[in-house]
A tleap script that builds the chain and sets N, CA, C and O, in Angstrom:
source leaprc.protein.ff14SB
mol = sequence {
  NMET LYS LYS ASN ILE HIE PRO ASP TYR HIE
  GLU VAL THR VAL VAL MET THR ASP GLY THR
  ARG TYR GLN THR ARG THR THR TRP GLY LYS
  ALA GLY ASP GLU LEU LYS LEU ASP ILE ASP
  PRO THR THR HIE PRO ALA TRP THR GLY GLY
  SER SER ARG LEU VAL ASP SER GLY GLY ARG
  VAL GLY ARG PHE ASN LYS LYS PHE GLY ASN
  PHE GLY CLEU
}
set mol.1.N position { 58.917 17.984 116.949 }
set mol.1.CA position { 58.597 18.346 117.632 }
set mol.1.C position { 59.464 18.718 119.357 }
set mol.1.O position { 59.836 17.736 119.999 }
set mol.2.N position { 59.618 19.631 119.738 }
set mol.2.CA position { 60.125 19.486 120.899 }
set mol.2.C position { 59.202 18.989 122.018 }
set mol.2.O position { 57.995 19.012 122.262 }
set mol.3.N position { 60.691 18.378 122.769 }
set mol.3.CA position { 60.417 17.893 123.514 }
set mol.3.C position { 59.992 18.795 124.836 }
set mol.3.O position { 60.634 19.765 125.239 }
set mol.4.N position { 58.831 18.300 125.400 }
set mol.4.CA position { 58.818 19.041 127.282 }
set mol.4.C position { 58.610 20.643 127.211 }
set mol.4.O position { 59.053 21.600 127.846 }
set mol.5.N position { 57.532 20.431 125.904 }
set mol.5.CA position { 57.493 22.590 125.864 }
set mol.5.C position { 55.932 22.656 125.149 }
set mol.5.O position { 55.483 23.614 124.519 }
set mol.6.N position { 55.113 21.124 125.480 }
set mol.6.CA position { 53.995 21.812 125.430 }
set mol.6.C position { 53.527 21.287 126.517 }
set mol.6.O position { 54.241 20.530 127.174 }
set mol.7.N position { 51.800 21.694 127.046 }
set mol.7.CA position { 51.382 21.669 128.059 }
set mol.7.C position { 50.317 19.896 128.179 }
set mol.7.O position { 49.874 19.192 127.272 }
set mol.8.N position { 50.249 19.732 129.709 }
set mol.8.CA position { 49.697 18.277 129.565 }
set mol.8.C position { 48.013 18.748 129.000 }
set mol.8.O position { 47.348 19.777 129.121 }
set mol.9.N position { 47.766 17.379 128.331 }
set mol.9.CA position { 46.467 17.463 127.648 }
set mol.9.C position { 45.805 16.433 127.980 }
set mol.9.O position { 45.857 15.436 127.259 }
set mol.10.N position { 45.091 16.444 129.060 }
set mol.10.CA position { 44.039 15.109 129.572 }
set mol.10.C position { 42.560 15.266 129.344 }
set mol.10.O position { 42.088 15.742 128.311 }
set mol.11.N position { 41.957 14.899 130.223 }
set mol.11.CA position { 40.230 14.509 130.018 }
set mol.11.C position { 40.238 14.619 131.636 }
set mol.11.O position { 40.813 14.155 132.620 }
set mol.12.N position { 38.916 15.815 131.154 }
set mol.12.CA position { 38.224 16.784 132.345 }
set mol.12.C position { 37.165 16.648 132.522 }
set mol.12.O position { 36.932 16.023 131.487 }
set mol.13.N position { 35.726 16.743 133.266 }
set mol.13.CA position { 34.781 16.166 133.464 }
set mol.13.C position { 33.472 17.232 133.367 }
set mol.13.O position { 32.656 17.135 134.283 }
set mol.14.N position { 33.270 18.034 132.536 }
set mol.14.CA position { 32.442 19.446 132.521 }
set mol.14.C position { 30.581 18.810 133.004 }
set mol.14.O position { 29.729 17.943 132.807 }
set mol.15.N position { 30.926 20.072 133.744 }
set mol.15.CA position { 29.421 19.719 134.456 }
set mol.15.C position { 28.581 21.191 134.337 }
set mol.15.O position { 29.113 22.228 134.733 }
set mol.16.N position { 27.131 21.177 133.714 }
set mol.16.CA position { 26.598 22.065 132.900 }
set mol.16.C position { 25.702 22.852 133.659 }
set mol.16.O position { 25.014 21.996 134.216 }
set mol.17.N position { 25.372 23.735 133.950 }
set mol.17.CA position { 24.099 24.148 135.164 }
set mol.17.C position { 23.062 23.457 135.070 }
set mol.17.O position { 22.303 24.040 135.844 }
set mol.18.N position { 22.459 22.531 134.610 }
set mol.18.CA position { 21.212 21.752 135.059 }
set mol.18.C position { 21.897 19.953 135.352 }
set mol.18.O position { 21.277 18.922 135.089 }
set mol.19.N position { 23.233 20.036 135.919 }
set mol.19.CA position { 23.861 18.747 136.279 }
set mol.19.C position { 24.292 17.664 135.347 }
set mol.19.O position { 24.919 16.643 135.631 }
set mol.20.N position { 23.838 18.073 134.151 }
set mol.20.CA position { 24.497 16.755 132.250 }
set mol.20.C position { 26.169 17.313 133.006 }
set mol.20.O position { 26.756 18.391 133.099 }
set mol.21.N position { 26.493 15.652 133.498 }
set mol.21.CA position { 27.995 16.255 132.855 }
set mol.21.C position { 28.472 14.772 131.685 }
set mol.21.O position { 27.806 13.782 131.381 }
set mol.22.N position { 29.977 15.220 131.237 }
set mol.22.CA position { 30.832 14.512 130.260 }
set mol.22.C position { 31.816 15.185 130.320 }
set mol.22.O position { 32.098 16.278 130.811 }
set mol.23.N position { 32.443 14.253 129.644 }
set mol.23.CA position { 34.568 14.631 129.415 }
set mol.23.C position { 34.650 14.683 128.514 }
set mol.23.O position { 34.136 14.200 127.506 }
set mol.24.N position { 36.041 15.939 129.023 }
set mol.24.CA position { 36.436 16.408 127.371 }
set mol.24.C position { 38.192 16.063 127.878 }
set mol.24.O position { 38.803 15.673 128.873 }
set mol.25.N position { 38.489 16.544 126.326 }
set mol.25.CA position { 39.928 16.669 126.934 }
set mol.25.C position { 40.636 17.954 126.653 }
set mol.25.O position { 40.489 18.422 125.524 }
set mol.26.N position { 41.522 18.711 127.670 }
set mol.26.CA position { 41.814 20.078 127.915 }
set mol.26.C position { 42.868 20.038 127.751 }
set mol.26.O position { 43.230 18.914 127.402 }
set mol.27.N position { 43.924 21.011 127.854 }
set mol.27.CA position { 44.823 21.489 129.206 }
set mol.27.C position { 44.711 22.527 130.332 }
set mol.27.O position { 45.550 23.259 130.858 }
set mol.28.N position { 43.279 22.332 130.541 }
set mol.28.CA position { 42.212 23.537 132.242 }
set mol.28.C position { 42.908 22.650 132.878 }
set mol.28.O position { 43.344 21.659 132.294 }
set mol.29.N position { 43.119 22.880 134.195 }
set mol.29.CA position { 43.114 21.495 135.262 }
set mol.29.C position { 44.065 21.094 135.404 }
set mol.29.O position { 45.125 21.572 135.002 }
set mol.30.N position { 43.865 19.892 136.153 }
set mol.30.CA position { 44.779 18.354 136.448 }
set mol.30.C position { 44.244 17.156 135.971 }
set mol.30.O position { 43.887 16.709 137.061 }
set mol.31.N position { 43.912 16.277 135.145 }
set mol.31.CA position { 43.196 15.001 135.183 }
set mol.31.C position { 42.633 15.053 136.301 }
set mol.31.O position { 43.029 15.270 137.446 }
set mol.32.N position { 40.958 14.665 135.505 }
set mol.32.CA position { 40.357 14.439 136.816 }
set mol.32.C position { 39.184 15.023 137.150 }
set mol.32.O position { 38.038 14.697 137.460 }
set mol.33.N position { 40.247 16.597 136.887 }
set mol.33.CA position { 39.205 17.276 137.642 }
set mol.33.C position { 37.521 17.733 137.262 }
set mol.33.O position { 36.859 17.028 136.501 }
set mol.34.N position { 37.191 18.458 137.626 }
set mol.34.CA position { 35.642 19.578 137.306 }
set mol.34.C position { 35.265 20.538 136.858 }
set mol.34.O position { 35.188 21.414 137.719 }
set mol.35.N position { 35.025 20.794 136.078 }
set mol.35.CA position { 35.124 22.038 135.670 }
set mol.35.C position { 33.393 22.748 135.573 }
set mol.35.O position { 32.974 22.810 134.417 }
set mol.36.N position { 32.463 23.236 136.620 }
set mol.36.CA position { 31.339 23.444 136.687 }
set mol.36.C position { 31.000 24.890 136.123 }
set mol.36.O position { 31.824 25.793 136.263 }
set mol.37.N position { 30.008 25.068 135.602 }
set mol.37.CA position { 29.584 26.119 134.405 }
set mol.37.C position { 28.426 26.985 135.288 }
set mol.37.O position { 27.396 26.613 135.849 }
set mol.38.N position { 29.006 28.180 135.166 }
set mol.38.CA position { 28.086 28.996 135.824 }
set mol.38.C position { 26.736 29.057 134.740 }
set mol.38.O position { 25.570 28.810 135.046 }
set mol.39.N position { 27.232 29.442 133.447 }
set mol.39.CA position { 26.596 29.895 132.306 }
set mol.39.C position { 27.371 29.505 131.316 }
set mol.39.O position { 28.490 29.901 130.993 }
set mol.40.N position { 26.300 28.234 130.596 }
set mol.40.CA position { 26.323 27.341 129.094 }
set mol.40.C position { 25.293 27.864 128.387 }
set mol.40.O position { 24.634 28.893 128.537 }
set mol.41.N position { 25.252 26.741 127.366 }
set mol.41.CA position { 24.827 27.093 125.957 }
set mol.41.C position { 23.502 26.347 126.496 }
set mol.41.O position { 22.565 26.156 125.722 }
set mol.42.N position { 23.447 25.943 127.800 }
set mol.42.CA position { 21.703 26.161 127.990 }
set mol.42.C position { 21.064 27.102 128.460 }
set mol.42.O position { 19.835 27.036 128.470 }
set mol.43.N position { 21.633 28.049 128.892 }
set mol.43.CA position { 21.174 28.641 129.636 }
set mol.43.C position { 21.376 30.393 129.362 }
set mol.43.O position { 20.489 31.227 129.543 }
set mol.44.N position { 22.849 30.686 128.860 }
set mol.44.CA position { 23.104 31.409 128.358 }
set mol.44.C position { 21.976 32.727 126.875 }
set mol.44.O position { 22.029 32.362 125.701 }
set mol.45.N position { 21.495 33.491 127.073 }
set mol.45.CA position { 20.972 34.119 126.296 }
set mol.45.C position { 21.183 33.708 124.503 }
set mol.45.O position { 20.289 33.173 123.848 }
set mol.46.N position { 22.528 34.087 123.944 }
set mol.46.CA position { 22.799 33.835 122.722 }
set mol.46.C position { 22.619 32.500 122.303 }
set mol.46.O position { 22.526 32.257 121.100 }
set mol.47.N position { 22.558 31.577 123.178 }
set mol.47.CA position { 22.189 30.557 122.348 }
set mol.47.C position { 20.331 29.918 122.433 }
set mol.47.O position { 19.729 29.118 121.717 }
set mol.48.N position { 19.938 30.647 123.533 }
set mol.48.CA position { 18.149 30.519 123.922 }
set mol.48.C position { 16.935 31.375 123.481 }
set mol.48.O position { 15.720 31.255 123.638 }
set mol.49.N position { 17.788 32.354 122.822 }
set mol.49.CA position { 16.758 33.749 122.002 }
set mol.49.C position { 16.796 34.139 123.121 }
set mol.49.O position { 15.729 33.592 123.399 }
set mol.50.N position { 17.241 34.892 124.602 }
set mol.50.CA position { 16.953 35.397 124.960 }
set mol.50.C position { 15.987 35.649 126.237 }
set mol.50.O position { 15.844 36.580 127.030 }
set mol.51.N position { 15.409 34.409 126.063 }
set mol.51.CA position { 14.416 33.982 127.183 }
set mol.51.C position { 14.856 33.960 128.371 }
set mol.51.O position { 14.128 34.670 129.065 }
set mol.52.N position { 15.859 33.404 129.084 }
set mol.52.CA position { 16.905 32.767 129.936 }
set mol.52.C position { 17.101 33.937 131.253 }
set mol.52.O position { 17.067 35.144 131.013 }
set mol.53.N position { 17.264 33.504 132.363 }
set mol.53.CA position { 17.193 34.463 133.367 }
set mol.53.C position { 18.503 34.846 133.441 }
set mol.53.O position { 19.185 34.310 132.567 }
set mol.54.N position { 19.154 35.645 134.232 }
set mol.54.CA position { 20.989 35.613 134.395 }
set mol.54.C position { 20.556 34.800 135.814 }
set mol.54.O position { 19.626 34.652 136.607 }
set mol.55.N position { 21.915 34.397 135.529 }
set mol.55.CA position { 22.098 33.449 136.681 }
set mol.55.C position { 23.758 34.249 137.359 }
set mol.55.O position { 24.671 34.762 136.711 }
set mol.56.N position { 23.630 34.085 138.725 }
set mol.56.CA position { 24.143 35.976 139.646 }
set mol.56.C position { 24.778 34.160 140.255 }
set mol.56.O position { 23.955 33.456 140.840 }
set mol.57.N position { 25.989 33.705 140.066 }
set mol.57.CA position { 26.676 33.277 141.644 }
set mol.57.C position { 27.346 33.523 142.245 }
set mol.57.O position { 27.345 33.151 143.418 }
set mol.58.N position { 28.359 34.370 141.656 }
set mol.58.CA position { 28.873 35.742 142.186 }
set mol.58.C position { 28.301 37.031 143.215 }
set mol.58.O position { 28.765 37.501 144.254 }
set mol.59.N position { 27.652 37.204 142.788 }
set mol.59.CA position { 26.619 38.542 142.755 }
set mol.59.C position { 27.223 39.520 142.323 }
set mol.59.O position { 27.051 40.633 142.818 }
set mol.60.N position { 28.257 39.245 141.061 }
set mol.60.CA position { 28.862 40.093 139.713 }
set mol.60.C position { 27.694 41.125 139.586 }
set mol.60.O position { 28.030 42.303 139.699 }
set mol.61.N position { 26.158 40.815 139.331 }
set mol.61.CA position { 25.316 42.264 138.887 }
set mol.61.C position { 25.104 42.706 139.911 }
set mol.61.O position { 25.164 43.929 139.784 }
set mol.62.N position { 24.802 42.356 141.247 }
set mol.62.CA position { 24.497 43.130 142.320 }
set mol.62.C position { 25.699 44.037 142.582 }
set mol.62.O position { 25.508 45.135 143.105 }
set mol.63.N position { 26.803 43.675 142.281 }
set mol.63.CA position { 27.954 44.978 142.337 }
set mol.63.C position { 28.055 45.616 141.534 }
set mol.63.O position { 28.182 46.800 141.847 }
set mol.64.N position { 28.065 45.308 140.147 }
set mol.64.CA position { 27.273 46.207 139.033 }
set mol.64.C position { 26.634 47.559 139.489 }
set mol.64.O position { 26.989 48.715 139.721 }
set mol.65.N position { 24.978 46.443 139.496 }
set mol.65.CA position { 24.435 47.866 140.449 }
set mol.65.C position { 24.214 48.559 141.065 }
set mol.65.O position { 23.543 49.588 140.992 }
set mol.66.N position { 24.958 47.922 142.060 }
set mol.66.CA position { 24.887 49.110 142.852 }
set mol.66.C position { 26.523 50.041 142.752 }
set mol.66.O position { 26.555 50.545 143.874 }
set mol.67.N position { 27.231 50.292 142.357 }
set mol.67.CA position { 28.285 51.018 141.283 }
set mol.67.C position { 27.821 52.066 140.817 }
set mol.67.O position { 27.789 53.233 141.206 }
set mol.68.N position { 27.276 51.256 139.487 }
set mol.68.CA position { 26.700 52.113 138.393 }
set mol.68.C position { 25.478 51.921 138.408 }
set mol.68.O position { 25.161 51.470 137.308 }
set mol.69.N position { 24.087 52.081 139.463 }
set mol.69.CA position { 23.309 52.277 139.228 }
set mol.69.C position { 22.207 53.858 139.627 }
set mol.69.O position { 21.011 54.150 139.587 }
set mol.70.N position { 23.261 54.392 139.927 }
set mol.70.CA position { 22.666 55.747 139.734 }
set mol.70.C position { 22.980 56.659 138.813 }
set mol.70.O position { 22.795 57.876 138.798 }
set mol.71.N position { 23.503 55.894 138.003 }
set mol.71.CA position { 24.545 56.872 136.578 }
set mol.71.C position { 23.764 56.576 135.713 }
set mol.71.O position { 23.413 55.517 135.193 }
set mol.72.N position { 23.345 58.308 135.520 }
set mol.72.CA position { 22.242 59.229 134.476 }
set mol.72.C position { 22.703 59.346 133.377 }
set mol.72.O position { 23.857 59.748 133.231 }
set mol.73.N position { 21.759 58.961 132.131 }
set mol.73.CA position { 22.572 59.364 131.494 }
set mol.73.C position { 21.799 60.583 130.805 }
set mol.73.O position { 22.382 61.306 129.998 }
savepdb mol mol.pdb
quit
């Protein structure tokens, strides 16, 4: 295996939408960083059966509706 060509593999803390935290290893970010999730398996309709509400933390849904709200088929 070649030296110094692979990214740093370290531990980060993942923070779920309900505040649950767990440690995992990844190449994302830096050692000790926190990865805060907007959508995770506890809130995403694909895993909850579709009965969950959509979390719009960045206003993306509002911008989409404003842009395409009057688009009729």
